[in-house]
VOPAGU-2260 file (C-alpha; in pm, 1 decimal, decimal comma):
REM VOPAGU-2260
SITE   aa  ch    i         X         Y         Z
SITE  UNK   A    0    6029,3     923,3    2699,2
SITE  UNK   A    1    5748,7    1130,4    2546,7
SITE  UNK   A    2    5486,9     962,7    2330,3
SITE  UNK   A    3    5483,9    1095,2    1974,6
SITE  UNK   A    4    5145,1    1058,5    1808,5
SITE  UNK   A    5    5149,4     844,4    1496,7
SITE  UNK   A    6    4883,2     864,3    1227,6
SITE  UNK   A    7    4629,9     583,5    1281,1
SITE  UNK   A    8    4665,3     488,7     913,0
SITE  UNK   A    9    5033,0     412,6     976,6
SITE  UNK   A   10    4965,8     214,3    1294,7
SITE  UNK   A   11    4728,0     -14,9    1103,9
SITE  UNK   A   12    4974,8     -92,8     824,8
SITE  UNK   A   13    5115,6    -443,7     807,0
SITE  UNK   A   14    5489,7    -445,0     736,5
SITE  UNK   A   15    5611,5    -601,4     413,7
SITE  UNK   A   16    5813,5    -917,9     477,0
SITE  UNK   A   17    6077,9    -974,8     206,5
SITE  UNK   A   18    6256,4   -1298,6     127,1
SITE  UNK   A   19    6531,8   -1388,0     370,4
SITE  UNK   A   20    6878,0   -1252,1     281,2
SITE  UNK   A   21    7144,7   -1504,3     185,1
SITE  UNK   A   22    7380,4   -1380,4     457,4
SITE  UNK   A   23    7124,9   -1443,9     734,1
SITE  UNK   A   24    7068,8   -1802,0     621,8
SITE  UNK   A   25    7442,1   -1866,0     588,9
SITE  UNK   A   26    7500,6   -1741,5     941,6
SITE  UNK   A   27    7205,8   -1923,1    1101,2
SITE  UNK   A   28    7274,1   -2263,0     945,3
SITE  UNK   A   29    7651,3   -2244,8     905,3
SITE  UNK   A   30    7634,1   -2272,0     527,0
SITE  UNK   A   31    7886,9   -2144,7     276,3
SITE  UNK   A   32    7669,1   -2185,4     -33,8
SITE  UNK   A   33    7306,2   -2070,7     -35,5
SITE  UNK   A   34    7068,0   -2037,7    -330,8
SITE  UNK   A   35    6800,1   -1769,3    -305,8
SITE  UNK   A   36    6483,1   -1855,1    -497,6
SITE  UNK   A   37    6248,1   -1638,1    -292,7
SITE  UNK   A   38    6234,8   -1288,9    -442,9
SITE  UNK   A   39    6196,7   -1343,3    -819,2
SITE  UNK   A   40    6533,1   -1189,0    -903,2
SITE  UNK   A   41    6706,9   -1261,7   -1234,1
SITE  UNK   A   42    6930,1   -1568,4   -1179,4
SITE  UNK   A   43    7154,1   -1463,6   -1470,2
SITE  UNK   A   44    7226,2   -1132,0   -1298,5
SITE  UNK   A   45    7235,8    -793,6   -1464,1
SITE  UNK   A   46    7335,7    -732,9   -1823,0
SITE  UNK   A   47    7713,5    -695,2   -1860,4
SITE  UNK   A   48    7637,6    -370,8   -2043,3
SITE  UNK   A   49    7448,9    -245,8   -1737,9
SITE  UNK   A   50    7741,0    -331,0   -1509,0
SITE  UNK   A   51    7979,3    -147,3   -1742,2
SITE  UNK   A   52    7745,2     152,2   -1749,5
SITE  UNK   A   53    7743,6     162,0   -1369,6
SITE  UNK   A   54    8123,3     169,3   -1361,8
SITE  UNK   A   55    8133,2     449,1   -1616,3
SITE  UNK   A   56    7866,6     652,4   -1435,9
SITE  UNK   A   57    8037,2     609,7   -1097,5
SITE  UNK   A   58    8262,1     904,3   -1174,4
SITE  UNK   A   59    7958,4    1133,9   -1176,8
SITE  UNK   A   60    7797,9    1039,2    -845,1
SITE  UNK   A   61    7900,9    1372,8    -693,9
SITE  UNK   A   62    7649,9    1539,1    -929,1
SITE  UNK   A   63    7274,3    1521,8    -872,6
SITE  UNK   A   64    7098,4    1289,7   -1119,3
SITE  UNK   A   65    6881,8    1422,0   -1400,1
SITE  UNK   A   66    6552,6    1452,8   -1213,4
SITE  UNK   A   67    6315,9    1334,8   -1484,4
SITE  UNK   A   68    6543,9    1055,2   -1616,3
SITE  UNK   A   69    6509,9    1210,0   -1960,6
SITE  UNK   A   70    6744,2     978,5   -2152,1
SITE  UNK   A   71    6574,3     669,9   -2008,1
SITE  UNK   A   72    6229,2     810,6   -2077,8
SITE  UNK   A   73    6331,1     880,1   -2436,4
SITE  UNK   A   74    6454,2     522,7   -2478,5
SITE  UNK   A   75    6136,0     379,6   -2326,6
SITE  UNK   A   76    5928,8     609,7   -2545,5
SITE  UNK   A   77    6100,9     472,1   -2855,1
SITE  UNK   A   78    6073,3     111,5   -2733,4
SITE  UNK   A   79    5699,8     133,2   -2664,9
SITE  UNK   A   80    5609,7     381,2   -2939,8
SITE  UNK   A   81    5443,4     629,3   -2705,5
SITE  UNK   A   82    5517,3     999,4   -2651,4
SITE  UNK   A   83    5800,4    1073,1   -2409,5
SITE  UNK   A   84    5572,1    1252,5   -2165,4
SITE  UNK   A   85    5364,2     932,7   -2130,7
SITE  UNK   A   86    5657,7     778,9   -1939,3
SITE  UNK   A   87    5731,7     838,9   -1571,8
SITE  UNK   A   88    6040,6     678,6   -1415,2
SITE  UNK   A   89    6044,4     597,9   -1044,5
SITE  UNK   A   90    6248,5     445,7    -764,3
SITE  UNK   A   91    6106,9     108,3    -854,8
SITE  UNK   A   92    5748,2      79,7    -972,5
SITE  UNK   A   93    5658,9      76,8    -601,0
SITE  UNK   A   94    5733,3     449,6    -586,2
SITE  UNK   A   95    5489,7     515,7    -868,6
SITE  UNK   A   96    5217,1     319,1    -688,6
SITE  UNK   A   97    5274,8     523,9    -374,3
SITE  UNK   A   98    5278,1     851,9    -565,4
SITE  UNK   A   99    4945,8     761,3    -724,7
SITE  UNK   A  100    4804,3     721,7    -376,9
SITE  UNK   A  101    4956,6    1050,7    -262,5
SITE  UNK   A  102    4818,0    1239,6    -560,8
SITE  UNK   A  103    4473,7    1086,0    -597,1
SITE  UNK   A  104    4354,3     920,0    -273,9
SITE  UNK   A  105    4188,3    1120,5       2,2
SITE  UNK   A  106    4083,0     991,6     343,6
SITE  UNK   A  107    3750,9     816,1     303,2
SITE  UNK   A  108    3792,1     750,5     -69,2
SITE  UNK   A  109    3747,0     397,3    -192,6
SITE  UNK   A  110    3995,2     175,9    -376,2
SITE  UNK   A  111    3958,1    -173,9    -518,8
SITE  UNK   A  112    4242,6    -423,3    -482,3
SITE  UNK   A  113    4286,2    -794,6    -552,1
SITE  UNK   A  114    4311,9   -1028,2    -255,5
SITE  UNK   A  115    4585,4   -1292,5    -267,1
SITE  UNK   A  116    4812,4   -1058,2    -458,4
SITE  UNK   A  117    5096,1    -812,0    -399,0
SITE  UNK   A  118    5023,9    -647,5     -60,9
SITE  UNK   A  119    5144,1    -298,2    -155,8
SITE  UNK   A  120    4816,4    -215,0    -330,1
SITE  UNK   A  121    4634,8    -235,2       2,1
SITE  UNK   A  122    4921,9     -65,0     186,6
SITE  UNK   A  123    4920,9     234,7     -47,9
SITE  UNK   A  124    4544,3     265,1     -15,5
SITE  UNK   A  125    4541,6     242,8     363,8
SITE  UNK   A  126    4834,8     481,6     405,6
SITE  UNK   A  127    4626,9     761,2     255,2
SITE  UNK   A  128    4311,3     671,1     444,6
SITE  UNK   A  129    4118,8     488,1     174,6
SITE  UNK   A  130    3842,0     237,6     236,2
SITE  UNK   A  131    3963,7     -78,1      62,8
SITE  UNK   A  132    3738,8    -321,0    -122,3
SITE  UNK   A  133    3942,5    -639,9    -152,9
SITE  UNK   A  134    3828,1    -887,5    -417,5
SITE  UNK   A  135    3951,4   -1249,2    -388,6
SITE  UNK   A  136    4115,1   -1406,8    -690,0
SITE  UNK   A  137    3906,0   -1604,2    -936,4
SITE  UNK   A  138    4084,4   -1901,2   -1095,9
SITE  UNK   A  139    4414,2   -1760,2    -961,9
SITE  UNK   A  140    4375,6   -1426,1   -1144,9
SITE  UNK   A  141    4179,1   -1102,2   -1115,8
SITE  UNK   A  142    3802,1   -1132,1   -1066,7
SITE  UNK   A  143    3721,8    -854,8   -1312,9
SITE  UNK   A  144    3345,8    -909,3   -1304,0
SITE  UNK   A  145    3332,5    -837,6    -931,5
SITE  UNK   A  146    3582,6    -553,8    -957,7
SITE  UNK   A  147    3383,8    -374,7   -1225,2
SITE  UNK   A  148    3072,5    -386,6   -1006,4
SITE  UNK   A  149    3274,3    -205,1    -737,4
SITE  UNK   A  150    3426,6      45,6    -980,4
SITE  UNK   A  151    3164,4     326,1    -962,6
SITE  UNK   A  152    3288,2     578,1    -708,2
SITE  UNK   A  153    3630,5     416,4    -663,9
SITE  UNK   A  154    3933,7     643,1    -699,9
SITE  UNK   A  155    4178,9     368,6    -795,2
SITE  UNK   A  156    4154,8       5,8    -901,7
SITE  UNK   A  157    4474,6    -198,9    -872,0
SITE  UNK   A  158    4530,5    -506,8   -1087,9
SITE  UNK   A  159    4827,5    -738,4   -1132,7
SITE  UNK   A  160    4904,1    -925,6   -1456,8
SITE  UNK   A  161    5094,1   -1154,1   -1434,8
SITE  UNK   A  162    4975,6   -1182,1   -1078,0
SITE  UNK   A  163    5216,5   -1223,0    -789,7
SITE  UNK   A  164    5219,0   -1491,0    -639,6
SITE  UNK   A  165    5019,9   -1708,2    -883,7
SITE  UNK   A  166    5169,2   -1605,0   -1219,0
SITE  UNK   A  167    4822,9   -1599,3   -1380,1
SITE  UNK   A  168    4729,6   -1330,5   -1631,6
SITE  UNK   A  169    4426,2   -1131,5   -1739,1
SITE  UNK   A  170    4322,5   -1201,1   -2098,0
SITE  UNK   A  171    4301,7    -912,9   -2341,6
SITE  UNK   A  172    3937,4    -990,2   -2420,7
SITE  UNK   A  173    3841,9    -984,8   -2051,5
SITE  UNK   A  174    4031,1    -664,5   -1992,1
SITE  UNK   A  175    3880,5    -489,0   -2294,3
SITE  UNK   A  176    3532,2    -562,0   -2161,6
SITE  UNK   A  177    3637,9    -452,2   -1813,1
SITE  UNK   A  178    3778,7    -118,3   -1927,4
SITE  UNK   A  179    3469,9     -55,0   -2136,4
SITE  UNK   A  180    3257,9     -76,4   -1819,8
SITE  UNK   A  181    3481,5     114,8   -1574,1
SITE  UNK   A  182    3376,5     479,0   -1523,3
SITE  UNK   A  183    3623,2     713,9   -1696,2
SITE  UNK   A  184    3691,5     902,7   -1371,0
SITE  UNK   A  185    3822,4     585,0   -1199,4
SITE  UNK   A  186    4193,7     524,0   -1253,1
SITE  UNK   A  187    4291,7     165,0   -1333,5
SITE  UNK   A  188    4648,0      67,5   -1243,6
SITE  UNK   A  189    4784,5    -255,9   -1394,0
SITE  UNK   A  190    5104,5    -370,1   -1224,5
SITE  UNK   A  191    5307,6    -551,8   -1491,4
SITE  UNK   A  192    5628,4    -619,7   -1299,9
SITE  UNK   A  193    5660,0    -956,0   -1477,1
SITE  UNK   A  194    5540,0    -840,9   -1818,3
SITE  UNK   A  195    5851,8    -949,0   -2009,2
SITE  UNK   A  196    5793,3   -1315,0   -1910,5
SITE  UNK   A  197    5430,5   -1313,1   -2025,8
SITE  UNK   A  198    5389,3   -1521,6   -2342,3
SITE  UNK   A  199    5009,0   -1506,9   -2348,2
SITE  UNK   A  200    4994,5   -1205,2   -2579,8
SITE  UNK   A  201    4773,6    -899,3   -2548,2
SITE  UNK   A  202    4798,5    -549,0   -2689,5
SITE  UNK   A  203    4833,6    -359,8   -2362,4
SITE  UNK   A  204    4975,3     -49,8   -2525,5
SITE  UNK   A  205    4689,3     -44,9   -2771,2
SITE  UNK   A  206    4447,1     -52,7   -2479,2
SITE  UNK   A  207    4642,6     230,0   -2317,5
SITE  UNK   A  208    4582,7     446,8   -2622,4
SITE  UNK   A  209    4209,4     376,8   -2606,5
SITE  UNK   A  210    4153,7     450,1   -2237,8
SITE  UNK   A  211    4264,6     776,5   -2079,0
SITE  UNK   A  212    4221,1     634,5   -1725,5
SITE  UNK   A  213    4458,0     338,3   -1772,2
SITE  UNK   A  214    4806,3     319,9   -1615,0
SITE  UNK   A  215    5065,8      46,2   -1671,5
SITE  UNK   A  216    5359,6       4,6   -1432,4
SITE  UNK   A  217    5671,3    -198,7   -1510,5
SITE  UNK   A  218    6011,5    -253,6   -1353,9
SITE  UNK   A  219    6376,4    -322,1   -1425,1
SITE  UNK   A  220    6403,3    -535,3   -1109,2
SITE  UNK   A  221    6290,3    -867,0   -1257,2
SITE  UNK   A  222    6371,2    -955,0   -1618,9
SITE  UNK   A  223    6641,1    -687,4   -1642,0
SITE  UNK   A  224    6818,4    -794,3   -1321,7
SITE  UNK   A  225    6846,0    -453,3   -1154,3
SITE  UNK   A  226    6658,9    -521,6    -829,0
SITE  UNK   A  227    6940,9    -371,9    -622,1
SITE  UNK   A  228    6919,0     -36,6    -801,3
SITE  UNK   A  229    6543,1      24,2    -770,0
SITE  UNK   A  230    6422,7     161,0   -1100,4
SITE  UNK   A  231    6082,0     118,8   -1260,7
SITE  UNK   A  232    5842,7     317,0   -1476,8
SITE  UNK   A  233    5482,9     382,6   -1561,9
SITE  UNK   A  234    5307,0     446,5   -1891,2
SITE  UNK   A  235    4998,3     670,3   -1896,7
SITE  UNK   A  236    4868,3    1003,2   -2025,0
SITE  UNK   A  237    5078,5    1303,0   -1914,9
SITE  UNK   A  238    4773,7    1452,5   -1741,0
SITE  UNK   A  239    4787,9    1161,9   -1497,0
SITE  UNK   A  240    5156,8    1211,3   -1422,0
SITE  UNK   A  241    5153,3    1590,5   -1373,3
SITE  UNK   A  242    5030,6    1588,5   -1009,5
SITE  UNK   A  243    5272,1    1306,7    -922,2
SITE  UNK   A  244    5567,5    1528,8   -1010,9
SITE  UNK   A  245    5436,2    1778,8    -755,2
SITE  UNK   A  246    5441,1    1528,9    -466,1
SITE  UNK   A  247    5753,4    1328,1    -549,4
SITE  UNK   A  248    6102,9    1407,8    -426,9
SITE  UNK   A  249    6316,6    1580,0    -691,9
SITE  UNK   A  250    6591,8    1316,1    -735,7
SITE  UNK   A  251    6442,8     975,0    -658,7
SITE  UNK   A  252    6615,2     769,5    -931,1
SITE  UNK   A  253    6989,8     781,0    -885,0
SITE  UNK   A  254    7253,2     827,8   -1155,1
SITE  UNK   A  255    7374,3     466,3   -1147,7
SITE  UNK   A  256    7020,9     329,3   -1173,9
SITE  UNK   A  257    6941,4     547,3   -1474,6
SITE  UNK   A  258    7261,5     451,1   -1653,8
SITE  UNK   A  259    7217,8      80,9   -1582,5
SITE  UNK   A  260    6852,9      75,0   -1687,8
SITE  UNK   A  261    6932,0     249,2   -2015,3
SITE  UNK   A  262    7208,3      -1,3   -2093,7
SITE  UNK   A  263    6994,3    -298,7   -1987,8
SITE  UNK   A  264    6711,6    -185,6   -2213,5
SITE  UNK   A  265    6950,1    -183,4   -2509,2
SITE  UNK   A  266    7087,7    -532,7   -2435,8
SITE  UNK   A  267    6830,3    -744,7   -2615,4
SITE  UNK   A  268    7062,8   -1048,0   -2612,6
SITE  UNK   A  269    7072,7   -1061,5   -2233,7
SITE  UNK   A  270    6695,4   -1027,5   -2213,4
SITE  UNK   A  271    6653,6   -1307,1   -2469,2
SITE  UNK   A  272    6885,7   -1532,1   -2265,1
SITE  UNK   A  273    6687,0   -1450,2   -1951,2
SITE  UNK   A  274    6357,2   -1542,6   -2115,0
SITE  UNK   A  275    6500,3   -1865,0   -2261,3
SITE  UNK   A  276    6639,1   -1968,2   -1923,2
SITE  UNK   A  277    6302,0   -1894,9   -1765,0
SITE  UNK   A  278    6113,2   -2093,8   -2026,4
SITE  UNK   A  279    6334,6   -2401,0   -1979,2
SITE  UNK   A  280    6334,2   -2371,8   -1600,5
SITE  UNK   A  281    5957,4   -2338,1   -1587,8
SITE  UNK   A  282    5918,8   -2662,2   -1784,1
SITE  UNK   A  283    6171,0   -2839,6   -1557,7
SITE  UNK   A  284    5991,4   -2736,3   -1237,8
SITE  UNK   A  285    5651,1   -2828,5   -1382,3
SITE  UNK   A  286    5784,5   -3178,6   -1454,9
SITE  UNK   A  287    5924,0   -3196,2   -1102,3
SITE  UNK   A  288    5581,2   -3119,0    -958,6
SITE  UNK   A  289    5424,3   -3384,0   -1178,3
SITE  UNK   A  290    5679,7   -3641,9   -1062,0
SITE  UNK   A  291    5612,8   -3558,8    -696,6
SITE  UNK   A  292    5235,6   -3546,5    -740,0
SITE  UNK   A  293    5219,2   -3178,8    -647,1
SITE  UNK   A  294    4988,4   -2916,0    -794,0
SITE  UNK   A  295    5150,1   -2607,0    -944,3
SITE  UNK   A  296    4968,4   -2310,7   -1093,3
SITE  UNK   A  297    5043,4   -2246,8   -1463,1
SITE  UNK   A  298    5253,4   -1931,9   -1466,9
SITE  UNK   A  299    5342,0   -1649,2   -1705,5
SITE  UNK   A  300    5606,2   -1511,6   -1468,4
SITE  UNK   A  301    5950,9   -1613,3   -1341,3
SITE  UNK   A  302    5821,2   -1804,8   -1041,8
SITE  UNK   A  303    5598,9   -2100,3    -964,2
SITE  UNK   A  304    5342,5   -2141,5    -685,7
SITE  UNK   A  305    5347,4   -2503,3    -565,4
SITE  UNK   A  306    5089,9   -2658,2    -333,3
SITE  UNK   A  307    5268,4   -2911,5    -112,2
SITE  UNK   A  308    4947,6   -3060,3      24,3
SITE  UNK   A  309    5080,6   -3012,2     377,3
SITE  UNK   A  310    5190,7   -2720,0     596,8
SITE  UNK   A  311    5470,4   -2546,0     410,8
SITE  UNK   A  312    5657,6   -2419,5     719,3
SITE  UNK   A  313    5848,7   -2741,0     801,8
SITE  UNK   A  314    5932,6   -2795,2     434,8
SITE  UNK   A  315    6067,1   -2439,5     403,7
SITE  UNK   A  316    6278,1   -2499,3     714,6
SITE  UNK   A  317    6419,2   -2817,0     564,0
SITE  UNK   A  318    6497,9   -2635,4     240,0
SITE  UNK   A  319    6678,6   -2363,8     436,3
SITE  UNK   A  320    6894,1   -2627,9     605,1
SITE  UNK   A  321    6979,1   -2752,2     256,1
SITE  UNK   A  322    7077,5   -2399,4     155,2
SITE  UNK   A  323    6773,2   -2317,7     -58,7
SITE  UNK   A  324    6557,0   -2013,0      21,4
SITE  UNK   A  325    6199,6   -2012,7    -111,2
SITE  UNK   A  326    5898,4   -1800,9     -18,3
SITE  UNK   A  327    5636,0   -1955,4     211,9
SITE  UNK   A  328    5280,2   -1899,1      96,4
SITE  UNK   A  329    5158,6   -1802,0     442,8
SITE  UNK   A  330    5181,5   -1430,3     371,6
SITE  UNK   A  331    4956,3   -1480,1      68,8
SITE  UNK   A  332    4698,0   -1679,5     264,5
SITE  UNK   A  333    4825,0   -2012,1     127,8
SITE  UNK   A  334    4980,8   -2201,1     420,8
SITE  UNK   A  335    5033,7   -2520,9     220,7
SITE  UNK   A  336    5214,0   -2346,7     -66,8
SITE  UNK   A  337    5560,8   -2223,3    -155,5
SITE  UNK   A  338    5654,8   -1973,7    -425,2
SITE  UNK   A  339    5976,2   -2063,6    -603,6
SITE  UNK   A  340    6174,4   -1833,8    -831,6
SITE  UNK   A  341    6287,9   -2004,9   -1151,2
SITE  UNK   A  342    6667,5   -2017,3   -1130,0
SITE  UNK   A  343    6955,1   -2136,1   -1342,5
SITE  UNK   A  344    6959,6   -2507,2   -1434,0
SITE  UNK   A  345    7202,7   -2570,4   -1146,6
SITE  UNK   A  346    6984,1   -2383,3    -897,5
SITE  UNK   A  347    6669,7   -2558,7   -1018,5
SITE  UNK   A  348    6835,4   -2901,7    -980,5
SITE  UNK   A  349    6951,3   -2812,5    -631,7
SITE  UNK   A  350    6600,1   -2707,1    -535,1
SITE  UNK   A  351    6460,7   -3025,7    -691,0
SITE  UNK   A  352    6697,9   -3246,6    -493,1
SITE  UNK   A  353    6617,8   -3066,1    -167,0
SITE  UNK   A  354    6241,5   -3072,8    -227,5
SITE  UNK   A  355    6243,3   -3444,6    -312,0
SITE  UNK   A  356    6425,4   -3507,9      13,6
SITE  UNK   A  357    6165,9   -3311,9     211,2
SITE  UNK   A  358    5862,4   -3463,9      39,8
SITE  UNK   A  359    5988,5   -3823,3      40,8
SITE  UNK   A  360    6177,6   -3817,2     371,4
């Protein structure tokens, strides 16, 4: 068989490892009932309005979707009080991150990314040949002082708030000072996939209006329960988005995803129930950690990072045998930790029972 040359940037990429699918665990361990608390999905599911919108839109799947997701952009514009052309909708916020790399990063350019965070920031940078400056976390969040020292000459700076996997956030005061010191030609991308769960405050949209080089990305996969449809969006000046439309595919966000996202955005009751469930579950799991003498990082997201004080691999295996999937911290450089999605009360109790058995057995 002939050898087909592959770009060296691609060869060096490390594949993303998602949480294990429920079906795989059921088959491997012979289980009928498995709880997945590994991928930060909404345990309440999608809004009933979103499900109804999918059914209604199903009759139009023979027609190409509206390429710019105009109706959804208009709704997001009204929700966030920004002009419509400040909104770009993508096939998950991951697509927008990749398009930013495609439009703005040249081989040999420099990007700044946080270490111990979502790996796609590095992957996007390396795919387009960037030299990556990785800055370790400081107190479980972004080390903005170090990042700002690396900002001159950087094409893109990636931040995460709340951060995955720690759930820590950047304060508004810190970020204001940071943006005031970043050169205006350096684009700053703040990944806010878990923004809806963040109760720490902060006028992010106000900051967006002040700084022309700021980009916020958000998603419908987490709080809105549409992970299976892949729809996210970014908020920034239209001048930033214009080159991205040149490099993106014409119909990346499908008809069902657009319809569901629009309906989910309008269902404030379902979002409120999601946030209330998360608030209660977060308190329950924090108490569990206290009872077991385990350290957990205070979180503003829908997951909790727990340090087990021992290698997490055997504990994760025991949890799998009990029908509970969590995320090992190994991929984040934390071999003694697990990341646990906050579930329904029933799911949280099941995880608690299984974890007690592993830690006390």
